[in-house]
KEFI-315717 format. One record per residue (C-alpha): x, y negated, z. Coordinates in steps of 0.2 Angstrom, whole numbers, plus 5000, padded with zeros to 4 digits. Example, Ala and Ser with C-alpha at 12.3 -4.5 7.8 and 13.67 -1.06 7.14 Angstrom:
<nodes>
506250225039506850055036
</nodes>
This chain:
<nodes>
490846114782490045954778491145844767490945694779491445804794493045854784493345664781493145634800494345764805495645714792495545534798495545584816497145684813498045534805497645424820498545554831500145564820501145434830500345484847500345674847500945774832500345944838498545874839498745794822499345954815497946064823496645944816497345934799497446124798495546124801495346004787496546094776495646264778493946174774494646084759496246164753496246074736496245894744497845814739498045694754497545834766498745954759500145824759499845784777499645964782501346004775502145854782501545884799502046074798503746024792503945894806503446014819504746144813506046004813505345874824506645734824506145644808504345594810504445574829506045464827505245354814503745334825504845284840505745154830504145094822503345064839504944974846504844854831503044824831503044794850504344664848505544754859506744774844507044644831507744704814508644574804509044624786510544544778511544574762511344554743509744534734508244614742509144784744509244794763507344754766506844884754508045014762507344974779505645004772506045164763507345244774506745184791504845164788504844984794503944854785503844684793503544504789504744404777506344344785507544214778508844334771507644444760507944374743509644314738511544334741511944324760513744354767513844384785514644214786513144134778511944224791513044164805512943984798511043994798511044044816512243904821511243774811509543844809508843724796508743724777508743554769508943564750508643404741508643384722509343204723510743254734512043364726512943394743511543504748511243614733511643654715511243794703512543924698513144044685513344224691514644354686514044524691515444654695516744524695518544604697519744504707521544564706521844534725520144574732519344694720517544704716516244574720514944454714515444284709514444114707515143964699514243794702513343724687511943604683510143614678510543534661511943654657510843804661509343744652510343714637510843894636509243984643508143934629507244094628507144264637508144354623509744244626511244354627511744384646510244284652510444354669512144264671511044104671509344154678508844304689507744444684506144344687506944194678507344084693508843984695510244044706510143914719511643874731511343804748513043714750512743694769512643874773513443944757512144074751511344094734509444114733508544214719506644224715506244044722506743904711505843944695506443904677505143864663505344044657504744124673503044204674501644084680501144224692502844204700503044024699501143974701501543854686502843754696504443744687505043574692506643594703506243454715504543524719505243704721506643644732505343564744504443724744506043824747506343714762504643744769504643934766506343964773506243854788504643944793505544114791506944054801505744004815504944174814506644264815507244164830505644194839505844384836507644374842507144274858505844394863506744554858507644664871508844714856509244624840509844744826510744664811510744784796511844744781511544834764512444834747512244974735513644914723515144924735515544744733516944674744516544494743515344354738516344224729515644044727516743944716518543974723517944034740517844214745516544274758516944444763515544564766516344664779516844514790515644504804516844404816515944234815514244324816514844414831515444264840513944154837512644294842513744334857513544154862511644144859511144324864512544394875512544584872510844614866511244634848512144754837512744754819512544904807513744854793513144984780511345054780511845184767512945274780511745294795510245384799508745344810509545454825511145344824510045184824509145244839510745284848511345104845509745044854510045144869
</nodes>
């Protein structure tokens, strides 16, 4: 068979994988017999074969993907770091535009605060709006157990310690990409990977390590993402909040205040008021599979 014909059959097969898996398999089987050593063709042939033998996974993924891409379902990742959005991509096969809670430390209470007051206004010359923090990972509280703790600090103090990348426990003061841990005092969340320290890679920071400039950029970026999220929620028939934390933390502590990661009461109340009954909350993405998620959406 002509190599171009095999390529055409292969590509046609892939185009059917979310429409009709049987047709996709039949076409890929033809391509596989004609080119059994092709790694992509072999991979897809075996994937489709397995999916037909156990049809739920690929069909269910395609169903959820179509619901999200059509706007019928809005998936909002919340939690600590970027873990939830990565899990949504890896576990559910969903990749979407950036939303406000993708990179940082967000308790359910902070998410509720953003929905109640959907605007970010961090001002370098106003310490009532923001500050930088020192992080204690795996903080053990005698009453509440394991969590992550942030203590308010100053740019001057952190800069006096973070003088090079080899400083002991550097990630107490700067995140893994050498950005400040930046606290939004209005909503009580802590950002990572936004407010760049001079030690950060210029590719990440675009050469901008002035906090005043970075805070203005953060406001612009997050407010755009909030508008995107609210538009998704308003158009959707169902909103699905998904929380993820791979470290089994119980709380996010900011100075002396604990924000519990299993406390969804405020978020429930605010979303019930705004969206009535068209939302659900999955409190731990690690404990659910795609079938359970689709059942929630019924």
